[in-house]
N, C-alpha and C positions, 0 to 999 in steps of 0.2 A: 452763321458764325458759331453758334453754340455747338453744333454737331462737329465742326472742325476742331474745336477745343476738346470735345469728348474723344475724337479720333486721336489727337496728339496725346492726350492723357492715357488712352488705352495702349498706344504704341510705346509710350515711355514705361508704362507698367510691364508690358511684355518684354521690353529690352532689359529692364531691371531683373525680372524673373529669370530670364535666360542667363544673365551674368551670374546670378546666384547659383543656378544649376551647373554652369561651367565650373565655377569655383569649387563646388562640392564634389564634382566628379573628378576634378584634377587632383585635389588634395596636395600633398607634397610630391609633385611629379618627379623630383630629382632626389628623393630620399629624405630620411629623417635629418633634422638639423643637429649639430654637435651638442646643443644644450639638452637634448633628449637624455644624455648620459647622467645629468644631475638634477633632473626634474623631481618634484616630490612624488609623482606617480611613476615609479621606476618602470622603465621599458615601455611606457605607454605614450602613444602619440597625443599631441594636443589638438584634438579634432573637435573643438567646441564643446557642446554638451554630450557628445558621444562617449560612451564608456565601454570598456572591454566586455566581450561576450563571455559567458560561462565556459570554462575549459571542457565541461561535459558535452558541449555542442561543437567542439573543435573538429572541422572537416579536413584538417591537414595533419600530416605526420612530420615531425621534426626528429631526425635521427643523426647520430654521430658515429663514426667508425671506431671510436674508442673513447676512453675517459682517462687513461693513464698517460702521462707524458714524461719525457726526459729531455735533455738538452737538444733542441732542434727538431723534435718530433713534429710530424704533420698529421693532422686529423681532418678527415672530410666530414662536412656537415651538410645535410640535404633537407630541403623543405619539399614535400611532395603533396600535390593537391588531389590525387586520385581523379575525382570527377569535378571538383570545384577549383576554379582558377583563383589566383590571388594577384594583387597589384603591387603590394609592397611588403617590406620586412625590415626588421631591425634586430640584429643578433649580437650578443655579447659573449665573450669567453670569461669565465670566472674561476679562480682557484677554489677548489672544494673546501679547503681548510680555512682559508683567510677571507674568502668571498671577494677578494680584490680582483680588479680587471687584470688580465694577464695575456701575454702573447700578442700576435698580430695576424691579420688576415691578408691573403693575396687578393689584390684588386683585379677584377675582370671588366670587360667592356660594359656589362650591365650592372655593375656594383660600384660603390664608393666606400672607402674605409674611413673610420673615425679613430685614428690611432690613440687619441687621448684617453679612450676608455675601451680599447680592444673590441671595437664594434665594426660591423659591416651592415650596409643598408642598400636599398635599391637605387639605381641611377636613372630609372625611367618608370613610368606607371603603366606600362603595357601589361596585358594579361599574361600570367605565367602559370604553367601547369607544374613545373618543377624548377628548383634552383639549387645548385651545388656550390659549396664554398670550401676553401682550404685554409685551415688555421695552422699557424706556425708557433710552436712553443718557444719560450725564451731559451737562449743558448746556455744559461747558467743555472737552471732550476729543473727540478723534477717534482712530480706529485700527481694529483688528480684534478681534472678540469671538468666543468660542466658548462653547457651552452644554454642560454636563456634569451627570450626576447618576445617579439610581437610579429604576427602575420596579419596583413591588412587585406581584406577582401575588397572593400571600397571605403570611401571616406568615413562612413558611419558604422561600418561593421568590421571589427578587428578583435583579435584574441591576444591577450598579453600574459606575461609571466609563464609562457610555455617553456618547459625544460625538455631538452632533447633526450631521447632514449639512446642508450649505448650498450654494447655487449658487456656483460659482466657487472652491470649496475643494478 
């Protein structure tokens, strides 16, 4: 009888351990929640005790095709992993003078937008080598924009406060 109880206990422990592993590898499989826009840790996911890695170790490149915008301008923004894949991202467009969220993103099958804060995030947690997005400037403004956000390698490993490089910046 005692060995049967030990077997059940071992099985229950194994199931619990597997559930924790599944939860950790899945993370936010359908992208960042809208409240990411207003969290105290700007642009950072709420992944438990995990904290952003140093930008000095960033294995990804975030680039924008430009930084100047006029009414209706479109700017392409790309995350490239070279040899490292990533699973998620959260990007915002911000006006360089006022730091306010600005413009909108085109939604594609593997992304979802958060219009409340001019953001785009992943819509699945599959491995990605590269992701490209198109940002649309407001129709009534002009100025300079910058793109900032987070790239997630896995639940516990991510880089935040990345700023895209752009020609002429």
